[in-house]
C-alpha positions, 0 to 999 in steps of 0.5 A, spaced: 500 500 500 502 507 498 499 514 499 501 519 493 500 526 494 499 532 495 496 533 488 497 540 485 490 539 482 485 537 487 478 533 485 472 536 484 470 533 491 477 537 494 481 530 494 488 531 494 491 524 496 491 517 492 491 511 497 493 505 493 492 498 495 495 492 491 493 484 492 500 481 492 497 474 489 492 477 484 495 483 483 488 486 483 488 494 485 484 498 489 484 506 489 481 511 494 481 518 493 482 522 500 482 529 502 487 529 508 493 524 510 490 523 517 484 519 514 489 514 511 487 509 517 480 509 517 480 508 509 485 502 510 480 499 515 474 500 511 477 497 505 480 491 509 473 490 511 470 490 504 476 486 502 475 480 507 468 480 506 468 480 498 474 475 498 472 471 504 479 471 507 483 474 513 488 479 511 495 477 515 500 481 512 501 488 510 506 491 506 508 498 505 513 503 504 514 505 511 511 512 510 509 516 516 502 515 515 503 507 516 507 507 522 503 508 527 500 504 533 493 504 530 496 500 524 500 495 528 494 494 532 490 492 526 496 487 523 496 480 525 501 477 530 506 473 527 504 466 527 507 459 526 505 456 520 
């Protein structure tokens, strides 16, 4: 997952950032446009719930570029602990 922005031109709805999430297995890509970086976790959480319901699987691993928006306690609480195979 990655967050792009601040875009020079905002959308009609005032959105200036692009949140991208890619499934490593299928390479399916989800794109969300957001107004502020501060809502990144909320957007991720809603998308994660949607993906898990649609695909019938649990997200067990999250990969990011270690941007500041992904390095906070809320993301770490969401991530599953490492479990033996």
